[in-house]
N, CA, C and O atoms as CSV, one atom per row, in Angstrom:
chain,resi,resn,atom,element,x,y,z
A,1,MET,N,N,0.774,-1.240,-0.008
A,1,MET,CA,C,-0.008,-0.098,0.024
A,1,MET,C,C,0.762,1.326,-0.067
A,1,MET,O,O,1.773,1.410,0.630
A,2,LEU,N,N,0.455,2.289,-0.729
A,2,LEU,CA,C,1.176,3.514,-0.869
A,2,LEU,C,C,0.869,4.329,0.442
A,2,LEU,O,O,-0.252,4.286,0.949
A,3,ARG,N,N,1.854,5.041,0.954
A,3,ARG,CA,C,1.681,6.093,1.945
A,3,ARG,C,C,1.854,7.465,1.267
A,3,ARG,O,O,2.946,7.789,0.800
A,4,ILE,N,N,0.826,8.236,1.213
A,4,ILE,CA,C,1.064,9.551,0.520
A,4,ILE,C,C,0.936,10.657,1.554
A,4,ILE,O,O,-0.042,10.747,2.296
A,5,HIS,N,N,1.993,11.518,1.571
A,5,HIS,CA,C,2.078,12.632,2.391
A,5,HIS,C,C,1.315,13.809,2.040
A,5,HIS,O,O,1.862,14.625,1.297
A,6,CYS,N,N,0.014,14.054,2.496
A,6,CYS,CA,C,-0.790,15.105,2.180
A,6,CYS,C,C,-0.163,16.422,2.911
A,6,CYS,O,O,0.127,16.353,4.105
A,7,PRO,N,N,0.042,17.623,2.169
A,7,PRO,CA,C,0.615,18.749,2.819
A,7,PRO,C,C,-0.292,19.289,3.850
A,7,PRO,O,O,0.201,20.041,4.691
A,8,TRP,N,N,-1.474,19.026,3.898
A,8,TRP,CA,C,-2.495,19.527,4.807
A,8,TRP,C,C,-2.805,18.524,5.943
A,8,TRP,O,O,-2.993,18.930,7.090
A,9,CYS,N,N,-2.857,17.239,5.625
A,9,CYS,CA,C,-3.339,16.169,6.581
A,9,CYS,C,C,-2.240,15.234,7.102
A,9,CYS,O,O,-2.483,14.443,8.014
A,10,GLY,N,N,-0.970,15.325,6.497
A,10,GLY,CA,C,-0.016,14.380,6.829
A,10,GLY,C,C,-0.050,13.081,6.029
A,10,GLY,O,O,-0.739,12.968,5.015
A,11,ALA,N,N,0.748,12.065,6.535
A,11,ALA,CA,C,1.008,10.878,5.798
A,11,ALA,C,C,-0.446,10.090,5.999
A,11,ALA,O,O,-1.034,10.085,7.081
A,12,ARG,N,N,-0.912,9.465,4.872
A,12,ARG,CA,C,-2.156,8.753,4.900
A,12,ARG,C,C,-2.098,7.549,3.916
A,12,ARG,O,O,-1.321,7.570,2.962
A,13,ASP,N,N,-2.896,6.539,4.148
A,13,ASP,CA,C,-2.873,5.402,3.282
A,13,ASP,C,C,-3.588,5.815,1.876
A,13,ASP,O,O,-4.442,6.693,1.749
A,14,GLU,N,N,-3.099,5.063,0.940
A,14,GLU,CA,C,-3.629,5.388,-0.547
A,14,GLU,C,C,-5.148,5.241,-0.595
A,14,GLU,O,O,-5.794,5.863,-1.438
A,15,ILE,N,N,-5.739,4.421,0.301
A,15,ILE,CA,C,-7.166,4.272,0.326
A,15,ILE,C,C,-7.972,5.364,0.338
A,15,ILE,O,O,-9.099,5.358,-0.158
A,16,GLU,N,N,-7.356,6.523,0.995
A,16,GLU,CA,C,-7.945,7.885,1.172
A,16,GLU,C,C,-7.912,8.636,-0.142
A,16,GLU,O,O,-8.599,9.653,-0.239
A,17,PHE,N,N,-7.196,8.239,-1.129
A,17,PHE,CA,C,-6.906,9.046,-2.291
A,17,PHE,C,C,-7.514,8.537,-3.525
A,17,PHE,O,O,-7.807,7.342,-3.491
A,18,ARG,N,N,-7.757,9.147,-4.561
A,18,ARG,CA,C,-8.202,8.704,-5.862
A,18,ARG,C,C,-7.131,9.214,-6.882
A,18,ARG,O,O,-6.689,10.362,-6.854
A,19,TYR,N,N,-6.751,8.253,-7.790
A,19,TYR,CA,C,-5.870,8.643,-8.840
A,19,TYR,C,C,-6.549,9.450,-9.844
A,19,TYR,O,O,-7.566,8.939,-10.314
A,20,ARG,N,N,-6.201,10.630,-10.288
A,20,ARG,CA,C,-6.724,11.555,-11.309
A,20,ARG,C,C,-6.081,11.567,-12.602
A,20,ARG,O,O,-6.596,12.207,-13.519
A,21,GLY,N,N,-5.055,10.953,-12.760
A,21,GLY,CA,C,-4.440,11.002,-14.123
A,21,GLY,C,C,-2.968,11.672,-14.153
A,21,GLY,O,O,-2.348,12.071,-13.167
A,22,ASP,N,N,-2.581,11.703,-15.387
A,22,ASP,CA,C,-1.131,12.201,-15.694
A,22,ASP,C,C,-1.147,13.676,-15.602
A,22,ASP,O,O,-1.905,14.373,-16.276
A,23,ALA,N,N,-0.222,14.170,-14.681
A,23,ALA,CA,C,-0.052,15.638,-14.401
A,23,ALA,C,C,0.734,16.301,-15.496
A,23,ALA,O,O,0.648,17.522,-15.631
A,24,ALA,N,N,1.466,15.607,-16.257
A,24,ALA,CA,C,2.268,16.233,-17.360
A,24,ALA,C,C,1.521,16.493,-18.610
A,24,ALA,O,O,2.036,17.233,-19.449
A,25,VAL,N,N,0.357,15.960,-18.824
A,25,VAL,CA,C,-0.537,16.246,-20.100
A,25,VAL,C,C,-0.994,17.655,-20.042
A,25,VAL,O,O,-1.472,18.106,-19.001
A,26,ARG,N,N,-0.872,18.344,-21.077
A,26,ARG,CA,C,-1.473,19.836,-21.191
A,26,ARG,C,C,-2.649,19.776,-22.017
A,26,ARG,O,O,-2.668,19.049,-23.010
A,27,ARG,N,N,-3.677,20.519,-21.665
A,27,ARG,CA,C,-4.904,20.720,-22.505
A,27,ARG,C,C,-4.434,21.460,-23.783
A,27,ARG,O,O,-3.611,22.367,-23.660
A,28,PRO,N,N,-4.898,21.131,-24.965
A,28,PRO,CA,C,-4.506,21.857,-26.127
A,28,PRO,C,C,-5.383,23.200,-26.208
A,28,PRO,O,O,-6.455,23.310,-25.612
A,29,ALA,N,N,-4.873,24.119,-26.934
A,29,ALA,CA,C,-5.585,25.517,-27.108
A,29,ALA,C,C,-7.003,25.257,-27.687
A,29,ALA,O,O,-7.247,24.264,-28.372
A,30,ALA,N,N,-7.793,26.068,-27.420
A,30,ALA,CA,C,-9.226,25.993,-27.926
A,30,ALA,C,C,-9.308,25.837,-29.381
A,30,ALA,O,O,-10.225,25.154,-29.837
A,31,ASP,N,N,-8.432,26.406,-30.186
A,31,ASP,CA,C,-8.530,26.310,-31.598
A,31,ASP,C,C,-7.587,25.307,-32.166
A,31,ASP,O,O,-7.170,25.436,-33.317
A,32,ALA,N,N,-7.252,24.358,-31.440
A,32,ALA,CA,C,-6.315,23.199,-31.872
A,32,ALA,C,C,-6.899,22.278,-32.818
A,32,ALA,O,O,-6.196,21.791,-33.704
A,33,GLY,N,N,-8.092,22.005,-32.710
A,33,GLY,CA,C,-8.706,21.109,-33.658
A,33,GLY,C,C,-9.056,19.809,-33.011
A,33,GLY,O,O,-8.569,19.475,-31.931
A,34,GLN,N,N,-9.924,19.065,-33.697
A,34,GLN,CA,C,-10.453,17.787,-33.105
A,34,GLN,C,C,-9.445,16.797,-32.853
A,34,GLN,O,O,-9.508,16.117,-31.830
A,35,GLU,N,N,-8.463,16.644,-33.744
A,35,GLU,CA,C,-7.382,15.572,-33.516
A,35,GLU,C,C,-6.518,15.867,-32.241
A,35,GLU,O,O,-6.116,14.931,-31.550
A,36,ALA,N,N,-6.256,17.067,-31.958
A,36,ALA,CA,C,-5.554,17.368,-30.803
A,36,ALA,C,C,-6.263,17.091,-29.529
A,36,ALA,O,O,-5.659,16.722,-28.522
A,37,PHE,N,N,-7.609,17.280,-29.578
A,37,PHE,CA,C,-8.415,17.063,-28.372
A,37,PHE,C,C,-8.656,15.478,-28.148
A,37,PHE,O,O,-8.628,14.953,-27.035
A,38,VAL,N,N,-8.908,14.757,-29.419
A,38,VAL,CA,C,-8.970,13.293,-29.237
A,38,VAL,C,C,-7.677,12.713,-28.677
A,38,VAL,O,O,-7.777,11.821,-27.835
A,39,SER,N,N,-6.477,13.132,-29.060
A,39,SER,CA,C,-5.253,12.816,-28.629
A,39,SER,C,C,-5.161,13.171,-27.088
A,39,SER,O,O,-4.668,12.343,-26.322
A,40,TYR,N,N,-5.585,14.283,-26.662
A,40,TYR,CA,C,-5.529,14.729,-25.248
A,40,TYR,C,C,-6.445,13.902,-24.395
A,40,TYR,O,O,-6.087,13.684,-23.238
A,41,VAL,N,N,-7.566,13.424,-24.819
A,41,VAL,CA,C,-8.536,12.655,-23.983
A,41,VAL,C,C,-8.187,11.164,-24.007
A,41,VAL,O,O,-8.357,10.451,-23.018
A,42,TYR,N,N,-7.703,10.724,-25.150
A,42,TYR,CA,C,-7.561,9.203,-25.236
A,42,TYR,C,C,-6.148,8.673,-25.315
A,42,TYR,O,O,-5.945,7.504,-24.988
A,43,GLN,N,N,-5.187,9.420,-25.711
A,43,GLN,CA,C,-3.873,8.849,-25.972
A,43,GLN,C,C,-2.985,9.130,-24.709
A,43,GLN,O,O,-2.719,10.291,-24.399
A,44,ARG,N,N,-2.540,8.092,-24.004
A,44,ARG,CA,C,-1.827,8.086,-22.855
A,44,ARG,C,C,-0.597,7.171,-23.024
A,44,ARG,O,O,-0.660,6.112,-23.648
A,45,GLU,N,N,0.618,7.671,-22.388
A,45,GLU,CA,C,1.910,6.877,-22.293
A,45,GLU,C,C,1.653,5.968,-21.218
A,45,GLU,O,O,0.743,6.176,-20.416
A,46,ASN,N,N,2.462,4.897,-21.154
A,46,ASN,CA,C,2.555,4.011,-20.003
A,46,ASN,C,C,3.953,3.955,-19.575
A,46,ASN,O,O,4.698,3.035,-19.912
A,47,PRO,N,N,4.329,4.979,-18.801
A,47,PRO,CA,C,5.790,5.158,-18.569
A,47,PRO,C,C,6.390,4.143,-17.626
A,47,PRO,O,O,5.755,3.590,-16.728
A,48,LEU,N,N,7.655,3.945,-17.898
A,48,LEU,CA,C,8.438,3.199,-16.950
A,48,LEU,C,C,9.456,4.095,-16.233
A,48,LEU,O,O,10.362,4.671,-16.835
A,49,GLY,N,N,9.253,4.178,-14.917
A,49,GLY,CA,C,10.080,5.159,-14.203
A,49,GLY,C,C,9.326,6.201,-13.559
A,49,GLY,O,O,8.161,5.975,-13.234
A,50,TRP,N,N,9.900,7.401,-13.322
A,50,TRP,CA,C,9.254,8.482,-12.609
A,50,TRP,C,C,8.073,9.044,-13.406
A,50,TRP,O,O,8.204,9.276,-14.608
A,51,HIS,N,N,6.970,9.259,-12.786
A,51,HIS,CA,C,5.750,9.751,-13.433
A,51,HIS,C,C,5.072,10.790,-12.646
A,51,HIS,O,O,4.806,10.555,-11.467
A,52,LEU,N,N,4.747,11.990,-13.217
A,52,LEU,CA,C,4.063,13.052,-12.478
A,52,LEU,C,C,2.499,12.696,-12.580
A,52,LEU,O,O,1.951,12.416,-13.646
A,53,GLU,N,N,1.881,12.740,-11.393
A,53,GLU,CA,C,0.468,12.260,-11.401
A,53,GLU,C,C,-0.383,13.265,-10.455
A,53,GLU,O,O,0.110,13.858,-9.495
A,54,TRP,N,N,-1.663,13.364,-10.847
A,54,TRP,CA,C,-2.689,13.980,-10.013
A,54,TRP,C,C,-3.198,12.974,-9.065
A,54,TRP,O,O,-3.441,11.851,-9.507
A,55,TRP,N,N,-3.397,13.241,-7.774
A,55,TRP,CA,C,-4.146,12.467,-6.772
A,55,TRP,C,C,-5.031,13.423,-6.073
A,55,TRP,O,O,-4.662,14.546,-5.727
A,56,LEU,N,N,-6.216,12.936,-5.877
A,56,LEU,CA,C,-7.285,13.695,-5.030
A,56,LEU,C,C,-7.506,12.998,-3.677
A,56,LEU,O,O,-7.869,11.828,-3.562
A,57,HIS,N,N,-7.241,13.866,-2.642
A,57,HIS,CA,C,-7.440,13.359,-1.232
A,57,HIS,C,C,-8.920,13.309,-0.895
A,57,HIS,O,O,-9.432,14.130,-0.134
A,58,ALA,N,N,-9.583,12.343,-1.468
A,58,ALA,CA,C,-11.083,12.169,-1.406
A,58,ALA,C,C,-11.487,11.858,0.023
A,58,ALA,O,O,-12.544,12.323,0.449
A,59,GLY,N,N,-10.669,11.055,0.835
A,59,GLY,CA,C,-11.162,10.732,2.146
A,59,GLY,C,C,-10.547,11.651,3.258
A,59,GLY,O,O,-10.486,11.283,4.431
A,60,GLY,N,N,-10.109,12.833,2.833
A,60,GLY,CA,C,-9.527,13.772,3.811
A,60,GLY,C,C,-9.975,15.274,3.417
A,60,GLY,O,O,-11.151,15.636,3.463
A,61,CYS,N,N,-8.964,16.061,3.046
A,61,CYS,CA,C,-9.169,17.369,2.960
A,61,CYS,C,C,-9.807,17.797,1.537
A,61,CYS,O,O,-10.170,18.959,1.355
A,62,ARG,N,N,-9.924,16.846,0.576
A,62,ARG,CA,C,-10.510,16.877,-0.826
A,62,ARG,C,C,-9.755,17.843,-1.630
A,62,ARG,O,O,-10.321,18.572,-2.445
A,63,ARG,N,N,-8.436,17.869,-1.412
A,63,ARG,CA,C,-7.593,18.786,-2.256
A,63,ARG,C,C,-6.796,17.984,-3.194
A,63,ARG,O,O,-6.472,16.836,-2.891
A,64,LEU,N,N,-6.422,18.571,-4.431
A,64,LEU,CA,C,-5.765,17.940,-5.440
A,64,LEU,C,C,-4.306,18.115,-5.180
A,64,LEU,O,O,-3.817,19.171,-4.777
A,65,LEU,N,N,-3.560,16.901,-5.459
A,65,LEU,CA,C,-2.119,16.906,-5.162
A,65,LEU,C,C,-1.380,16.455,-6.376
A,65,LEU,O,O,-1.880,15.637,-7.148
A,66,LYS,N,N,-0.213,16.969,-6.556
A,66,LYS,CA,C,0.782,16.469,-7.565
A,66,LYS,C,C,1.784,15.651,-6.991
A,66,LYS,O,O,2.519,16.101,-6.112
A,67,VAL,N,N,1.890,14.395,-7.442
A,67,VAL,CA,C,2.767,13.362,-6.832
A,67,VAL,C,C,3.748,12.835,-7.959
A,67,VAL,O,O,3.358,12.495,-9.075
A,68,LEU,N,N,5.131,12.805,-7.517
A,68,LEU,CA,C,6.096,12.242,-8.333
A,68,LEU,C,C,6.313,10.831,-7.878
A,68,LEU,O,O,6.892,10.633,-6.810
A,69,ARG,N,N,5.875,9.810,-8.639
A,69,ARG,CA,C,5.937,8.367,-8.192
A,69,ARG,C,C,6.633,7.531,-9.289
A,69,ARG,O,O,6.503,7.750,-10.493
A,70,HIS,N,N,7.420,6.504,-8.723
A,70,HIS,CA,C,8.067,5.639,-9.653
A,70,HIS,C,C,7.111,4.520,-9.911
A,70,HIS,O,O,6.580,3.928,-8.971
A,71,THR,N,N,6.885,4.225,-11.109
A,71,THR,CA,C,5.760,3.326,-11.766
A,71,THR,C,C,6.228,1.817,-11.354
A,71,THR,O,O,5.365,0.947,-11.238
A,72,VAL,N,N,7.464,1.549,-11.157
A,72,VAL,CA,C,7.994,0.215,-10.937
A,72,VAL,C,C,7.953,-0.065,-9.414
A,72,VAL,O,O,7.268,-0.973,-8.944
A,73,THR,N,N,8.741,0.780,-8.652
A,73,THR,CA,C,8.986,0.601,-7.265
A,73,THR,C,C,7.845,1.168,-6.335
A,73,THR,O,O,7.724,0.823,-5.159
A,74,HIS,N,N,7.043,2.043,-6.953
A,74,HIS,CA,C,5.943,2.838,-6.298
A,74,HIS,C,C,6.537,3.839,-5.155
A,74,HIS,O,O,5.847,4.327,-4.259
A,75,GLU,N,N,7.893,4.056,-5.330
A,75,GLU,CA,C,8.449,5.085,-4.301
A,75,GLU,C,C,7.897,6.479,-4.735
A,75,GLU,O,O,7.742,6.841,-5.902
A,76,ILE,N,N,7.635,7.176,-3.656
A,76,ILE,CA,C,7.053,8.535,-3.953
A,76,ILE,C,C,8.202,9.530,-3.645
A,76,ILE,O,O,8.664,9.609,-2.507
A,77,ARG,N,N,8.651,10.278,-4.659
A,77,ARG,CA,C,9.755,11.272,-4.332
A,77,ARG,C,C,9.274,12.391,-3.757
A,77,ARG,O,O,9.944,12.850,-2.833
A,78,TRP,N,N,8.138,13.028,-4.114
A,78,TRP,CA,C,7.632,14.196,-3.365
A,78,TRP,C,C,6.179,14.351,-3.743
A,78,TRP,O,O,5.704,13.828,-4.750
A,79,VAL,N,N,5.463,15.125,-2.854
A,79,VAL,CA,C,4.124,15.485,-3.088
A,79,VAL,C,C,3.969,16.920,-2.935
A,79,VAL,O,O,4.513,17.477,-1.982
A,80,ARG,N,N,3.276,17.582,-3.787
A,80,ARG,CA,C,3.201,18.988,-3.761
A,80,ARG,C,C,1.689,19.520,-3.986
A,80,ARG,O,O,0.869,18.725,-4.447
A,81,THR,N,N,1.338,20.708,-3.705
A,81,THR,CA,C,0.008,21.119,-4.051
A,81,THR,C,C,-0.235,21.336,-5.442
A,81,THR,O,O,0.766,21.438,-6.151
A,82,ALA,N,N,-1.391,21.431,-5.993
A,82,ALA,CA,C,-1.689,21.531,-7.362
A,82,ALA,C,C,-1.218,22.830,-7.905
A,82,ALA,O,O,-0.980,22.927,-9.109
A,83,GLU,N,N,-1.069,23.832,-7.099
A,83,GLU,CA,C,-0.580,25.128,-7.503
A,83,GLU,C,C,0.855,25.307,-7.649
A,83,GLU,O,O,1.301,26.258,-8.290
A,84,GLU,N,N,1.634,24.409,-7.067
A,84,GLU,CA,C,3.143,24.494,-7.065
A,84,GLU,C,C,3.739,24.007,-8.432
A,84,GLU,O,O,3.932,22.809,-8.641
A,85,GLY,N,N,4.033,25.010,-9.381
A,85,GLY,CA,C,4.818,24.762,-10.476
A,85,GLY,C,C,4.169,23.760,-11.466
A,85,GLY,O,O,3.238,23.022,-11.142
A,86,GLN,N,N,4.689,23.788,-12.600
A,86,GLN,CA,C,4.279,22.901,-13.765
A,86,GLN,C,C,5.376,22.215,-14.330
A,86,GLN,O,O,5.596,22.295,-15.539
A,87,GLU,N,N,6.197,21.444,-13.450
A,87,GLU,CA,C,7.324,20.740,-13.937
A,87,GLU,C,C,6.852,19.387,-14.546
A,87,GLU,O,O,5.695,18.977,-14.460
A,88,SER,N,N,7.879,18.733,-15.174
A,88,SER,CA,C,7.535,17.404,-15.831
A,88,SER,C,C,8.348,16.389,-14.868
A,88,SER,O,O,9.136,16.791,-14.012
A,89,ALA,N,N,8.086,15.137,-15.089
A,89,ALA,CA,C,8.728,14.062,-14.302
A,89,ALA,C,C,10.285,14.158,-14.546
A,89,ALA,O,O,11.076,13.973,-13.621
A,90,ASP,N,N,10.639,14.417,-15.663
A,90,ASP,CA,C,12.082,14.604,-16.096
A,90,ASP,C,C,12.829,15.768,-15.423
A,90,ASP,O,O,13.983,15.644,-15.012
A,91,SER,N,N,12.130,16.884,-15.330
A,91,SER,CA,C,12.762,18.091,-14.748
A,91,SER,C,C,12.473,18.204,-13.234
A,91,SER,O,O,12.976,19.103,-12.559
A,92,ALA,N,N,11.702,17.328,-12.755
A,92,ALA,CA,C,11.375,17.422,-11.366
A,92,ALA,C,C,12.460,16.641,-10.484
A,92,ALA,O,O,12.524,15.413,-10.539
A,93,GLY,N,N,13.233,17.328,-9.742
A,93,GLY,CA,C,14.287,16.758,-8.943
A,93,GLY,C,C,13.621,16.414,-7.625
A,93,GLY,O,O,12.418,16.577,-7.420
A,94,PRO,N,N,14.559,15.887,-6.669
A,94,PRO,CA,C,14.241,15.508,-5.389
A,94,PRO,C,C,13.631,16.792,-4.590
A,94,PRO,O,O,14.082,17.905,-4.861
A,95,ALA,N,N,12.650,16.652,-3.648
A,95,ALA,CA,C,12.225,17.734,-2.914
A,95,ALA,C,C,13.077,18.001,-1.645
A,95,ALA,O,O,12.799,18.942,-0.902
């Protein structure tokens, strides 16, 4: 089981959280066209290694968190608030 450290509530079991998706994916511009939006909604990578993710603390403060997690070992390098930066998993160093 994962232990995710919520900045507001402290360390909690993953059962309190809901995975919300890839935090590195950016929404296309409004005039980008249908293909760009289809790709945005349906095309996802299945990365091996560090991955930047959105997690919702549904069983606690109900805030959205940005988590850098390793997809093989499930190690969590850091957890930040949704408002903190727009880094990618490649550029996100240790906290």
